[in-house]
N, C-alpha and C positions, 0 to 999 in steps of 0.2 A: 706724374711722371718729371723725370728728369731732363734740363734743356739739354741736349745733345747736339756738340762742336764737331758739325760734318764735314770741315774744309781741312781737319787735321786728323785723318784716320790712323788710329793703333794700328791696324791689320789691312790689309788688301788683299786679294787675290782676284788675278787677272786672267783670263780663257784658258783656266786650267781643264787638263784634261789628263786622261788616265783610263790605261785599258791592260786588262788580264788576259793576254793568250788573244783570242778573237774577239774576247769580249770588250765591249769600251761601257765601262762604269761613269766615267765623266766626259762629256763631250763637247766643255766649252763654260765654265762655271764664274760667273763674277762673285765678288763678296767685298764689301767695305763694314768694317767695324769702328766705330766713334769711342773713345775714350769714356769710359764711365756710362756706358747704355745696358740694355740687356736687347740683343739682336736675337729674335726669333726666328729661326729657319725651320720650313715645314716642306714636306713632300711625302707622298705614298712610300710603302716598303718597295724599296730595290731603284728607287729613283735617286740616289747617287750620294745622300747624306753623310752616310757613315764613311766612306772614299772622303769624302769631303775633308772630314775632321780627322782621317788617320792622315788626311795629307797634311792638317795643322799640327797635330800631333808625333809627327815625326816617323809616322810607320811607313808609309808609302812617300815616295816624291812622283811630282807631276812629270806624265811625259812634254807637256807643254802648258806653255804659260808662266806665271811666274807669281810669286809671293812675294810681298813688301812689309815690313815691320819698321812702322814707327818714318814710313817715309824711305826708306832704304831694302834695297832689293835684299832677299835673304835665302839660304839654301837650308832647311829643314832635313839634316839625315837622318836623323835619327830621333828618339824618345829625350835622350839627354839634351840634344840641340835644342827640341821645344822648349824643353823646363828653364836651361839658361837663359832663352828670351824672354822668358815671363808665361809661358804657355803651361796650363795645365789641366789635363781633360777626364772629366771622369765620364766612363762609359756606364753604357746601358747594362750591360752583362757584369756584375761588381770583381774588378779585378782585386779583391780581399785575400790573405791569406787566414787559412780557416786555422790552423794549428799556430798562429802567431796571437800575442796580445793585441789589444788596442794599439797602446803605444808602438807597440813592435811596427805595425802596418803602419801608420800614422807615418813614421820616419823612415821606412825603408827604403833604401837605398842613400839615403842620407841623416845616417844616423850619427848622433852624437857620441865622441869617443873619444876616452883616455888614455893615452899610450896603447891605443889598440884595443881599448876594451871598450864595449858599449856602457853608455853611463846612464843607466837604469833609471835613476832618482833624476836625473835631469831629462830625459824622454818624457817620465811620466808625470814630469810637472808640468812639462810643454804642452804635452796631450791634453792634461785637464784643464787648461786656460784655451785650449781650442776647443772640446767637448762643452765648455761651461759658454764661450762664446755662439756656439750652435743651437743653445737652448738644451744642451742634456749632459750637463753638469753631472746628471745622476749615474751615468755610468764608468764606472771601474775604469781606468788607462792600463790595468795588469789581467781586464777580463779576456780572454779567449775569444777573439773574433767568431769563432765556430758556434760557438753558444748563442751568439745572436741575431734576433730578428732579420729577417732581409730589410726593413725600414734602416733599424739600427746599423746596419753595415752601410746603407748609404749614407749616411750621418761618418761613419768612418773614413769612407772614401771623399768625402766633400771636408772633412778635417784633414785630412794628406793632402789636396790640393790647395789649403791656405796655409799648410805648412811651411812653403817656400815663398820666397820674393814672388808671388805669383801678378800678372798685369791684366791676365786673358785667361777665364777658368768656362771651358765646354765642358756643358752638362746635357749629356744624352738621355732624355727622357728619364729624369731626377725623379719626378711625382709617380712614378708606374710603378713603386712597391708602398707607397705612403698613402696614409689614409686622411681626411681630410682637413684633422688638426695639424698633422704634418707638414702637409700641404702649405698651412698659413705659416707655419716656423721657416720652412725651407724659404717663402715668399719674403717673409723678414729679413733671415741671412741675406737675402739678394739683394734686396733695397738698401742692407748696410753693406756691401760691398761694391754696390755702385756709388754708393754716397763717398766713398773712401777713393773713388776713380776708379776701380777695377773694373773690367767689361766683362761681361757674361753672354755668351751665345746658350739658348736656352732651344733645345729641340724636344721639340712634344706634339703628340697625335691629339693632345686633348685641346679643342681650339678653344673651348670656355675658359683658359688659363692663359691664353696668350692675351686678354686683354685684360687681365689682372698684373701681369709682371713685365709686358714688353712693351718695347721705348720702338722699335722698326722690325719688319720682317721681311725676309727673303725667302723666293717658293722655287725648289725643283721638281724638275718635270723629267723624266727620263734621261737624267745625266744634262741636263741644259737648265740655263738660271732661268725663269719664265716671270722673276720681280726680283729685283735689287733695292730696299729700303725704305719699303712701305710704310708709312704712318700707320701704327695699328689704331689710332683714332678714327683714322677715315678712310680704311678700309674694309667693305662689310663682309661678313662672314661667307656669303653668299658667291662673291668675287676669290678669295682665297682658293675655297672648293675647288672653283671652276681653273683656276689657276694650276691646283695640285691633278686634278684628275684629268681634264679637257672637256670636262662635261659638268653638267649641271646636276648633283646629289641633293637627295631631300635627305638632310640631315637628320630625319624623325623616326621613330620606334615605327615596325611596318602595325596594322591593325590587329588583335587578337583575336580567334576564335572562340568564342563564350563554349567555357568547359560545362557538358551536357549534365543536368541534375541527376542522373540516373548513371554517372560514370563510377565504373568500378575505381576501389581503392588499391591503390598498386606498390607505394612505397608505404610501409606503416613502422614509425621509430618511437620507442616507448619507454621513456625513464633514463634516456641514454647518457650514459657519461663516465669521464675519465676523470680520474681523481687528479686536483691540483689544475685541472685545465677547463674543463664544462663540465656542469648537471644539470640532471632532470630535463632533458631536451625532450619534448614530444612532438610530433611531426608527422602529419598525412598528407600525400600527394594522391590525388586522382587522375586516370589517363588523360592526357591530354592538358592538365596543368600546369602552370609556371608557379612554383613558391621561392621567393628569393629571402635570402638572412645579409641582413643590414646591420652594420656596427661598425668600429674602428679595428682597424689594423692591433692583433693580439687580443681580441674580445673572444676567442674561439671559433672563428665562423669556417676557417680553412679546416681546422681540427676537426670539428663536427661533421665536415663530409669526409674527412679521411679517415673517421672511424665506422660511419655508415659503410663506407665504401670497403671495408674492412683492413685498411694498410695499419688503421692502430688501433689494440686491443681495448674494449672497454672495461671499465670496472663494475659497469653497472648497466642494466637496460637490456633493450633488444631489438632487432631488426629483420624485418621481413618484407618480403615480395608477394604480393599477390596472396598473401598468408602463409607462404612458408617459411619459415623462421632459416636465417642465413647464422654459419658458425662465426661467432664471434672472433674477430682479429685475421679472416680468412678471402683475402683478395680472390682467392679460386674460386670460393663458393660463392662470392657477389656476383663474378661474372659468369659463371655459370648458370646463376638464376636468371640473368639479364640486365646487369646494371653493368653500367660504365661511367669512367672518371676520368675529364678533360681537368690536368692538374692547376696549381698557380705558376709551377716552375714549368712548363711545359719542355721548354729542352734538357733539363737536368731530369726530368721524373717521367714526361710524357713518350721524347722521342729518340729513337736511337739514331742519331745526326750523323753518321757513318753509313747507314744503310740505306738501301734505295728508298724511293717513297711506298713504293708495292709494298716492299717488306712491311713498313711499318702500317703500312694502312690492312694488312691481313693477319698482323702481330695477335691479337686475341683471337683468330679465326682458325689458326694452324689444323683443327679437325678436319675442317669442312675442305683443306686440300691437300690431304695427306692421302698418298696412294702407295700402298705397300712400304709403309714406313718411311717414304719423301715426299717433299713437298713436289705438289704440281705447279712451279712455275709460271706454265703457260697460261693457266688458268687463275692463279695470283695476279698474272697482271692484266689478265682481261676485265675481273671484276675491278681492279682496282682502275682500269682506264675509264670504266662503265662512271665510277664513282667522281673522277678525276673531272670528267666533261659534265657533271650534275651538278657539279659544285663549282664549278667552274674555275677550279687549279691550275694554277701556272707558274712556270711551264709546264705543259702537259706533256712530261716525259716520266714516266714510271720509274726509270733506272735512274733518275738523277738523286743525289744524295738528301734526304732530307734536312740536314745541316745548311743545305747552298738555298734554301728557299727564304722569301721575306716572312715575319710574321705572322701575319695574316693567312699566308698560304700553310704554315706550319700549323696553324689552328685548325684550319680546312682539312688537314690530315686527321687528325685525333677525333673531329665529327665523320668523316669517313670511316674510320675504324669501328666506331661502333654504329655507325650505318650497316654495316656487312655484317656487324656482330649479330644483328636482331633486338638491339637496346630495347628494356622496357623503361628501364629507369635511367637517365641521364644526369651527372653530376657535374656542373662548371663552375670552375675553380679562375676569377677574370679572364672570361674566354675572350675580351678587346683586350686585353693590356699589349703595350706595343703596337697596335694594329693601327693601321690609316683610315682616315676617314671612308673612306671607298669601299673597302675591305669590314670597316666595320660594319656599313650599311648591311653587305653581304651576307655575314654571320649574321646579326639580327633577324634576317630573312628566313635564313637554314634554321634558327631557334623556332620561331615562327612556324615552319613547316613540320617541324618533326612533333612540336605541340598538336598542331593541326591532327597530326597522324597518329596520334594517340599514344605518345611518349610523355610520361610521369617525369619532370627538370626540377632539379633543382640547382638555383643558380647564387654565386657569391664574387660580388664585385666592390669595391672600395670608391666606385663611382655611384652614390644613393640615386642620382638621375638613371643609371643603368638599370639598377635593380626594380625600379619602380617602374621605368619603361617598358620592363619585358614580364615580371612578374604581375599574378593574378592576387596572388597572399604576400605578406610580408612578415618575416619574424625577426623582429629586432631584438640584436643581441650587445650584451655588455659585460664585462667580466666573467667571461662563462656562464650568462644565466640566459636564459631567452626573457626578455620582460613584458612582451606582449606580441601577439596575432591579429593581421589589421588587415582588411581588403588595399590593396595597393590604390585604387583609387580615394581612399578616405584620407590619405596621409600624402603631407610631400616632405622636400628635403630637411627643411626645417625641422617639422614634426617631429623625423626620424633622427637628427642631431639632437633635439630638445629633449627626447627620451633617453639617448645613450648619455648625455652629459648626468641628467638625474641618475641612471640606472648604475653610472660610474663611481658617484660620489657617495651611494649610497652605503 
């Protein structure tokens, strides 16, 4: 870790408050960032972290309190003012423009131009230098961003932050779309930045990461600071969890219910493949069994789930539920036979963000609530309230827009949807991405409850520890191929990574 000079803060926040109507998002937050440090901000979903960073990014202005930059009070009136100070923000929801090239995205808003015409040769050259610095010199600056993986879009967002004279970079869940190797590269870049005197505010729900990357930690709970500038090395994880949640939370996986030896085979996947993406996938899942897919980003894990679900049409192989063959490439047929998917990008692929919670929960079960061609909203709300109570979904208001909820509660909406539908096979892609430690423990418990009730579950996660902690069996995937199938208790994280690296090199 670097030596941090706490006497000369780069940035300070003193007693910041912010309300949106009757809702008080911040009730008095303090923060002090030293030059050249990695300052981690922790807090549950809805604690106020996003509002705080939007104050620093100029998206919002505080109702009360003050912000100091290098000891001088400042008003960050808008995002341009933040950038002019030297504050760049990388948001969790990637803010890249799919229709533009990598170089155009990096220099969007501060284009290099000659006589009013963008100098593409110059921005391509500068973009390549930034990509190389980030360990991704193989990406072509002229490539359209819409063709990139989420991990590479994150690299573009980081390059944009570095394209200005930045003194402070705010990273909101930067590792959420990265696999373990990409995270190592991210940490390398962060250490290079701090060595050059640039400060980093790092927001993450992955508590294990802060030990590797952070210098100091601040914690926010219910819009208030509960800790400011705790040293990482001297603060136990149990204390951080208590500061975030106000209670002690066991950050472990609930015990699994053993799968009955005579449990029926619910999901059967035979020689499944999509040309150029993955091939030859054989998979069986019994009632009450959890099977995990472990591998790096880009290995084909998510595409395998999407093809099983019918969102992608296979070029070979078949999928069957309880012996009934599914129509290839038909989501409707998969849902009809009792299959459900919680997708990797739940906001863009799984939820209707502007629709109320109850409608998102009943979305796949409209036939159940149809009366003479109309939906019985009273029945929809009643069923949704039961699910919201059972899953402890907060706030318990079925008419609230799904987009207004935290990541953990949005994930619960998706689980509730498939519970209402009576799902036999549940496919979970990154079920705890962007979810805080308290909600994560609740989701783990729900997955255990579903498997104990006989649901066949397939899970994909970039966190190998999560796959091993939840699954009964694990398929290790690399370069679109299943390398091996192994009992989760017979392998550890290092063993999975060794297999992945060997498979990638083959």
